[in-house]
N, C-alpha and C positions, 0 to 999 in steps of 0.2 A: 052146598048148593052152588054158593059164586060161581064153581070153575067151571061147571056142567051150564051155566047161561051163555056163555059164550059162542058151545058149541048149539045151543039154540037158535039164538040168533044167526046166526053164519050159516044153519041148512033153511032157515026163514029167508034169508036176503039170498043166498044160490038160485032161490026157486023166485027172484026177481031179477035173474040177470039177462030176460031178455029184454026188459024196461029201463035198466039200469046197468050202470058201468064196474063188473067186478075185476079185481085185480088182487092174485092173490101169491104171493111170494112167503119168502123167510130163509132162517140164515144156522148154520149148524157149526160148533164150537169144538175142536174133539183136542184134547190138552194131553203131553203127558207133563207129571207136576212131579216133581222133588222139590222137598222140604226139609231143610233141617232147622233144627228144632231146640237142640239140645236133647237131656235124656229127663229128668225130671225136675222139677220144685220142691225148693224146703221153705220151712217158715220158720221163725226165730227160733223153736227147738228142735231144726232140724229133722223134721217129721213131712215123709211126702203126702201134697196134698192137691197135687192135680199133676195128671204125667201130661207130658209135653215131648212123647215122642216124635221122631221124623219121617217123613213120608214119601211114599216113590210109589206112584201109580199111574194108570192109565184112567181120563176121567171123558166123558162127553158132560161137557161144561153146560154145554146151551142146545136146544131143538126147538127153533120158536120159529110157528107159524101168522103170518100174517094175513091181513085180506085189509083194503080198503075198499070201498063203494061207494061209487058217487049218485047218491039218487035222485039227485036234482041238479039245477044253476044252486041251488041254495045249499041243498043237505046232503051231508056226505057222512058215514061211520068208518070210521078206524076199531078194528082190534086186534091182539097178540096176544096169542099162547105159549104157556114154554110146556113139553112132555118132561125135562125133567125134574126131579124133585127138589122139593124148596122149601127150607126151614119156616112152619109156619107162626114163629112166634119169638122175637129176640132175647135169651137170656141168657145167663151168666154159667160157662160150662165148669167152674169151679164152684158150683151150688150145686150139691146132690140134692135139694128142694126143688129147682126148677127142671122142668122136663122139655123137651125137643117131639117137636108131634111134625110130620111132614106131608105136605099134598103131592102125589105124584104128577100132579097137570095145575099147573098157575095160573093165575090172570093176568098179565102181564097190563096190556091198556083194551081198555073197552072206553071209546066216549064215541058223542055225536058233535058234529061239526056246523053250526046255523048262520050262515052269511049272513049278515045284516048290512051291510052297505060294502064299497069297495075297499074300506082301511078298518070296517067293524064287523070279526067272525067270533062267535063263541063258542065254546066248546064244554060240554057235559059229561062225567064220565070219571074214569080211571085214566091218570094219565102220569107221564115223568114232571117236576114239581119245577115251574117255572125260574128258573134261577139259575145265575151264571150260565158259564160254556160248558164246563163237560157235564154236566148233570143230566142237561138234554141230547147229550150224543148216544149212538148205538152204542153196545160192547163191542158190536161185530169192528167199527168204525178205531175204534181204542187202537192207540199205535204200540201202547204198551200193554196189552192185554186187560189191565188193569185199572180202574180209579183212582186216584191222587188221592192220599192220604188226608188230605184236608174235605176234600170231600168225605171219605171213609167208607165208603162200600166195599165190601168184603176185606176191611183192616180192621184184624181185633189182635189184644196184645194178651195174651191168657186169658180171657173171658173179657177183659176191657176194649168195648169199644169206642174208636177212634174218629175222627171228624164227624164234620158238622151235617151229613146227610144221610146217612148209611139207607137210609129205606128207597132214596130216587124217586118213588111213585107217591104219590095219593090221591083223593078221591073229592072231587069237588068242579068246581065253574070256573071258568077264566077267560077272558078279551083278549084279544089281540090283533095285529094287524101291520102293516107297516107303508109310511109314503118316502119315496125320494131318499131310501137308503136309512129311514129311520123307522125303528120299531119296537115293538111295545108289547105286552103280556103280563095281563093285572089280572087279579083275582081271588079268589078263598076255598079254601081248603077244610079237609077235617083237622089236619094237623096230627095225626096218630101214622102215618104210613099206612101199608095196603094193608101188612099183616094185621094191622087194629084197624083196619078200618068198617069193619062191622058187627064190633066189639060195642055195645052202650049198658052198660049193666052195672050193680055195682052189687058185690057179692062182700055182705057186710059180715057173715061168718066169719069169712075167711080173712077178714079186714084188707081186701084187695080190690082196686077202685078200676073200673074198664068203662070209665062215665066219659064223654064226650061235646059237654053243652055249652061252651065256645067255638067256635070258627077261626083259622089262622087265616091274614095276608098275606101274600106271598106276588112278586113282580120281579119285572127286568124292563129297562129302556134302553138299549141301543142303537149304535150308529153302524153300518156297513159300507165301505170306503173300498174301492178296487184293491189297493194295499194291506189293509188292515179293518179289524172289525172290534169296536169297544162295546164296553155295557158296563150299567150299574142295576145292583138289583137289593132287593130289602124283602123282609119277612120278619111277620109278628104273630106271636102266639102266645097262648098258657100253655103249660105242662100238665095233661091230668087231669081237669078242671071238671067237674061233674057237678060242682057246686057254687056257688057266690065266695066264700071265703077260698077253695083253692085258686079264685082269681087274680089273684093276690098275686101265684106264681106263674110271673113272666117269662118270655124269653126274646129276642129280638137280632137279627144276623141283618151283615151288612155284605155285600160283595162287590167287587170289579175285575174286569174281565179284556182281554185283549190279546188277539190273538193277529195270526198274519201269516199268508202263504205265499210272499214276494219271491215272483223264481221260483227256486228247487226250493226254498226255502220254510221250515215249517216252524213256527211262533206259536205258543201256547203258553198265558201265564195266566193267574188267578188270584187276588188277594181272597179269604172269607174270614169275617170277625164277627164278633159278638156277646152277647149277656146272658147270663141266666141266674131267674132268681133263687135258690135255697133256702128251703124249709128246716129250721132249728128248732127245737123244741125244748124249752128249755121248765123242765117240771118243777124244780126247788124255786122257782121265784112266780109259777103259774103263768108263763105267756109264753109264746110261739115268735118267732122272729124270720122275717125273711130278708136275707145278704145276698146283693149282686157278686158277681163271679163273671171277670173277661175274659174270652179265650181269643184265640186268634188264628191262622197258620194263610200258607201260599206253595206255592209250585210253579215251579220254569221250565216249559218242555221245548226241548228242542232238534231239529234233524233236517237233513237235504235228502232230496231226491235224486238219486242216480235214474233218470228216466231211460236210458239205453240201454241199464244192467236190470231197471224193476226194481230196486233196493230201494229202502226209507230207513235208514240207520234211527236212531231215537233215544238220546238221555232226559234224563228228569230227574228233579231234586224236589221232595219237596217238605214240609215242617209243618207241625203242630202243635199249640200250647192245648190244652183240653180246659185248665185251669189255672188263672194265671196265680189263685191266692197259695197255692202248693206249688213250696221249692222240689226242683231237681224233677219236674213233671212233663219236659218237652219232648215230644220225637220227630225224626227227622224220616228224609227215607231216600235210597239214592236207587235208582233204576234206569236199564239202558236193556234196549230190541233194536233187530232187525227184523224188517219186513221185505219178504219176498214174494214180487205180485205175479201168480201163473198169467191169472187174466183178469179182468173186470172182477168178475163171479168168484175167485179166490185166488188163495194168499196163504203164506205161512210163515210166522212169527217165532222166533228164538227169544227169550224176554225174562230178564235176571230183577230183582229187589232186595232189598234189604234194610230191615226197618229198625233205625239205630236210636234208644231209649236214652237218653241224657242219665236216668240212673234206672240199671237195666236189673231186673230180677236176675237168680243165679241158677244153675243146676251144680249137681254135683259130678263128675267124672270118675271113669274106670279105676284114676288115682286118690280119688279120695279130696279132688281139691275144687275148691267153688271157681267157676267160671261164669262171666255175665252172658247171657242171653241175645242174640242180635235173630231175628225173623230172619231167613233167606230161604228164597222161594225161586227155581228156575222151575220154565212152563214153555214146553215145545207147542204153537196151538197149529192145528190145520184151521183153517176157516173156510166156508164153503157158503156161499150169497144166490140164491136163486129168487 
C-alpha cells in the first residue's frame, strides 16, 4: 500500500496548486549493460552451486518522478517515485530458501520539511541517510554511474553484500541547517532501510525476526568553503533488535569526506569505518558471546572538466575491508568514465568498473582450468533530466 500513498498525496497536493507552488520534475537513465563474471562457481567438491554467467542487455535503470510543493513559508513537501521494478528484500542469491519479490512502483522519498528557524528545519518521512557525501547525491549526478564500493549500493560479490550503506535510504526524522558555511544534519531513523521499514513483527514459527524496537542515531557536521567542502559523520544503532537481549548487538559507523571543484578539477574522497558486534552461540558451554568486528574502506575520485568540449573524464579507486577478523577479506575496485553533456538536461556516460577481491572465487573455464573471478562491468548510459 505504501507505493500508492505517494500517488494519493500527489493528487491531493496537486489540487492545492492554486494556493501553493508545485514543481514536478524527474529523470531517466537508460543503459546498455555488459558484465563479464565468468561461467560458474564451484565448491570444494567441484560441484556447481551458483551460476555466474556474463550478461549483455539494454536496461531502463531508473525512471523517476519528483514533486516539490511549497505549502507555505514554513512547510514544504517532497516526494519521489521510481517506475522501475525494485527488489523488495535483500537476500542471498546463492541461497535457494531466499525469495526475491519486486515492486513495479517504488517509493524512494516522501518527506515533509518544517522550518522552525533560519538555522533549524525538521524533516519527517523517508529520505536518504544524512551521512557522508556520496550517499546524499542523486544517481543522475554520479560521474561514474554507480556508487562507490565502500558505500555499497549495487555492489555484491556473488551473493555477498559489500559496503556500509547499501540501502541509502531510511525512515525517520532529522534536523538540518547551515550558518556561514557550517552545516549539520542530525536525526533518528529506523535503521532497517526502506525495504524493511514497514516490517515490525516476529515470526517465531519460522525463527525469523522482523522486529525493530530500538532506533538508530545518524548525522553529519560539515563546512563549505569556496574551494572545498569537508564533513564528519557518525552512525550508531542496533542490528535487528526486537528485544532487550539483542540490544547487545550494537554497531557504529564513522566517516570523513572531502570534496573540491577548484576551477575545472573535480575531486571527492571519503573514508568510512565502523564496528559490528556478532552473536556467537556456544551451546556446549551454555552461553552466548558478542564479539566486535572492525571494518573500513575508502575511495578517491578525480576528474577534469573540459568546458569547451563538454567532457568530464573521471577515475576512481575504491577499497573496502568488510571484516578485519578474516584473512584475505579485502575488495578493491578500479573505475573510469567519460561524461559528455549535451545540455544541462542530458548527458551520455561511458563507464567501466572492475571489482578485485584479494581472495577471489573461481570458475572452471572451457579448458577445465580454474580461473579467478573479478567482476567487470561496462555501461553506456543516456541520462535525461527534466
